[in-house]
LOLUMTOR-680021 format. One record per residue (C-alpha): residue in one letter; x, y negated, z. Coordinates in steps of 0.2 Angstrom, whole numbers. Each point is the difference from the previous one (the first is absolute). Layout:
BEGIN
+------+-------+-------+-------+
| type |     X |     Y |     Z |
+------+-------+-------+-------+
|    A |     X |     Y |     Z |
...
+------+-------+-------+-------+
# end
This chain:
BEGIN
+------+-------+-------+-------+
| type |     X |     Y |     Z |
+------+-------+-------+-------+
|    M |   105 | -1285 |   863 |
|    I |   -17 |    -1 |    10 |
|    R |     3 |     8 |    17 |
|    R |   -18 |     4 |     4 |
|    V |   -13 |    10 |    -9 |
|    V |   -13 |   -12 |    -7 |
|    A |   -18 |     6 |     3 |
|    L |   -14 |    -8 |   -10 |
|    G |   -18 |     3 |     7 |
|    G |   -17 |    -7 |    -4 |
|    P |   -17 |     5 |    -6 |
|    P |    -4 |     7 |   -17 |
|    G |     0 |   -13 |   -13 |
|    S |    10 |   -12 |    10 |
|    G |    14 |     0 |   -13 |
|    K |    13 |     9 |    11 |
|    S |     5 |    13 |   -14 |
|    T |     3 |   -14 |   -13 |
|    A |     9 |   -11 |    13 |
|    G |    10 |    15 |     6 |
|    R |     7 |     5 |   -17 |
|    L |     5 |   -18 |    -3 |
|    V |     8 |    -2 |    18 |
|    A |     9 |    17 |    -3 |
|    E |     7 |    -6 |   -16 |
|    A |     6 |   -17 |     7 |
|    L |     8 |     8 |    15 |
|    G |     7 |    15 |    -9 |
|    L |   -10 |    12 |    11 |
|    E |    -8 |    17 |    -5 |
|    F |   -19 |    -1 |    -1 |
|    R |   -10 |    14 |     8 |
|    S |   -19 |    -1 |     1 |
|    A |   -11 |    10 |    12 |
|    G |   -15 |    -4 |   -10 |
|    D |     8 |     7 |   -16 |
|    E |     4 |    16 |     9 |
|    F |   -18 |     1 |     8 |
|    R |    -8 |    -2 |   -17 |
|    R |    12 |    13 |    -7 |
|    Q |    -4 |    13 |    13 |
|    G |   -19 |    -4 |    -2 |
|    R |     1 |     3 |   -19 |
|    A |    10 |    16 |     3 |
|    R |   -16 |     6 |    10 |
|    G |   -12 |    -7 |   -14 |
|    M |    -5 |   -15 |    11 |
|    D |     0 |   -19 |    -3 |
|    V |     6 |   -11 |    14 |
|    D |   -17 |    -1 |     9 |
|    A |    -3 |    18 |     0 |
|    F |    17 |     4 |     6 |
|    G |    -2 |   -13 |    14 |
|    R |   -16 |     9 |     5 |
|    Y |     9 |    16 |     0 |
|    A |    14 |    -7 |    10 |
|    E |   -13 |    -5 |    14 |
|    S |    -2 |    18 |     4 |
|    H |    18 |     6 |    -5 |
|    P |    12 |   -10 |    11 |
|    E |    15 |     9 |    -7 |
|    V |    -2 |   -11 |   -16 |
|    D |     4 |   -16 |     9 |
|    R |    12 |     8 |    12 |
|    E |    10 |     7 |   -15 |
|    L |     0 |   -15 |   -10 |
|    D |     4 |   -12 |    14 |
|    A |    15 |    12 |     5 |
|    A |     6 |     0 |   -18 |
|    M |     0 |   -19 |     0 |
|    L |     8 |    -2 |    17 |
|    A |    14 |    12 |    -6 |
|    L |     3 |   -13 |   -14 |
|    A |     0 |   -15 |    12 |
|    S |    18 |    -5 |    -1 |
|    P |    10 |   -15 |    -7 |
|    G |    -1 |    -2 |   -18 |
|    R |   -18 |     4 |    -2 |
|    L |   -16 |    -9 |    -1 |
|    L |   -15 |    11 |     6 |
|    E |   -17 |    -5 |    -6 |
|    A |   -11 |     8 |    13 |
|    R |   -12 |    -6 |    12 |
|    L |     7 |     9 |    15 |
|    A |    19 |     0 |    -4 |
|    G |     3 |   -16 |    10 |
|    P |    -9 |     4 |    16 |
|    L |     6 |    18 |     0 |
|    A |    18 |    -5 |    -3 |
|    R |    -1 |   -12 |    14 |
|    R |    -7 |    13 |    12 |
|    Q |    15 |    11 |    -4 |
|    G |    12 |   -15 |     3 |
|    R |     5 |    -1 |   -18 |
|    P |     6 |   -17 |    -6 |
|    V |   -14 |    -7 |   -12 |
|    H |    -6 |   -15 |    -8 |
|    Y |   -19 |     2 |     1 |
|    V |    -9 |   -10 |   -13 |
|    V |   -19 |     0 |    -3 |
|    V |    -7 |    -7 |   -16 |
|    T |   -19 |    -4 |     1 |
|    A |   -13 |    -8 |   -10 |
|    S |   -19 |    -4 |     2 |
|    E |   -12 |    14 |    -1 |
|    A |    -8 |    -7 |   -16 |
|    E |    17 |    -2 |    -9 |
|    R |     5 |    17 |     5 |
|    A |   -16 |     7 |    -7 |
|    R |     3 |    -9 |   -16 |
|    R |    17 |     7 |    -2 |
|    V |    -5 |    17 |     4 |
|    A |   -14 |    -1 |   -12 |
|    E |    11 |    -6 |   -14 |
|    R |    13 |    13 |     4 |
|    D |   -12 |    15 |     1 |
|    G |   -12 |    -6 |   -13 |
|    L |   -15 |    -2 |    13 |
|    P |   -13 |   -12 |     2 |
|    V |     5 |   -12 |    14 |
|    E |   -14 |     6 |    11 |
|    D |     6 |    18 |    -1 |
|    A |    18 |    -6 |     4 |
|    L |    -6 |    -9 |    15 |
|    I |    -9 |    16 |     6 |
|    H |    16 |    10 |    -3 |
|    I |    11 |   -12 |     9 |
|    R |   -11 |    -1 |    15 |
|    A |    -2 |    19 |     1 |
|    R |    18 |     3 |    -2 |
|    A |     4 |   -13 |    14 |
|    A |   -12 |     9 |    12 |
|    S |     7 |    17 |    -4 |
|    E |    18 |    -6 |     2 |
|    H |    -4 |    -9 |    16 |
|    A |    -8 |    15 |     8 |
|    R |    14 |    12 |    -6 |
|    Y |    15 |   -12 |     6 |
|    L |    -9 |    -3 |    17 |
|    R |    -3 |    19 |     3 |
|    L |    17 |     5 |    -6 |
|    Y |    12 |   -13 |     6 |
|    G |   -10 |   -12 |    11 |
|    I |     3 |   -14 |   -13 |
|    E |   -12 |   -14 |    -5 |
|    L |     9 |    -8 |   -14 |
|    D |   -10 |   -17 |     2 |
|    R |     8 |    -1 |    18 |
|    E |    18 |     4 |    -6 |
|    P |    11 |   -15 |     0 |
|    A |     9 |    -2 |   -17 |
|    D |    17 |    -9 |    -1 |
|    L |    -8 |   -10 |   -15 |
|    T |   -18 |     0 |    -7 |
|    V |    -2 |    -7 |   -18 |
|    D |   -18 |    -4 |    -6 |
|    S |     0 |     4 |   -19 |
|    T |   -18 |    -6 |    -3 |
|    D |     5 |   -15 |   -10 |
|    V |    18 |     4 |    -2 |
|    P |     8 |     8 |   -16 |
|    P |    10 |    16 |     3 |
|    A |    17 |    -8 |    -4 |
|    E |    -3 |   -13 |    14 |
|    V |    -6 |    13 |    12 |
|    A |    16 |    10 |    -3 |
|    A |    11 |   -16 |     1 |
|    Q |    -7 |    -4 |    17 |
|    I |     4 |    18 |     6 |
|    V |    18 |    -1 |    -8 |
|    R |     3 |   -17 |     9 |
|    F |    -6 |     7 |    16 |
|    V |    11 |    16 |    -1 |
|    R |    15 |    -9 |    -5 |
|    A |    -2 |   -13 |    14 |
|    R |    -2 |    14 |    12 |
|    E |    15 |    10 |    -7 |
|    S |    11 |   -16 |     0 |
|    G |     2 |     2 |    19 |
|    A |   -15 |    -9 |     7 |
|    D |    -6 |    16 |     9 |
|    R |    16 |     9 |     4 |
+------+-------+-------+-------+
# end
């Protein structure tokens, strides 16, 4: 049994969702994704993720409600794929393994383009705009700058297949859980 919540963060296109699902399966954890929920809420309002992100800029309740819902799920036995789950859990004193999955901007744009059926140039514009929006919102709402938040582990997935990214995270969590940080 994993005694801490596993919180997986990272920018769009980094591979955190793919790795998160693999890690959750390997460790027997329930997988929950803030990104999936954010997209679902946007679709319910007739908006894509970009439009809903712009909406959230002037409606702080969107982020606050989503983040509160994710924090309510922050307990052992779960893997939360959410950019803010790790830092927010830490601020509340909750035991957490905070892992960040990252990749080069060019690789992230390529992945987003492939996933969303966009030209790479459009995907690059998309991820930059989303990063700017989220940075401003997280700083305004919580005083958090994600690029300054220390992770327990950072995995660069630029040239690493998802299964190996997941394996690195699984090894890290198992080592931590074996008593190394009790």
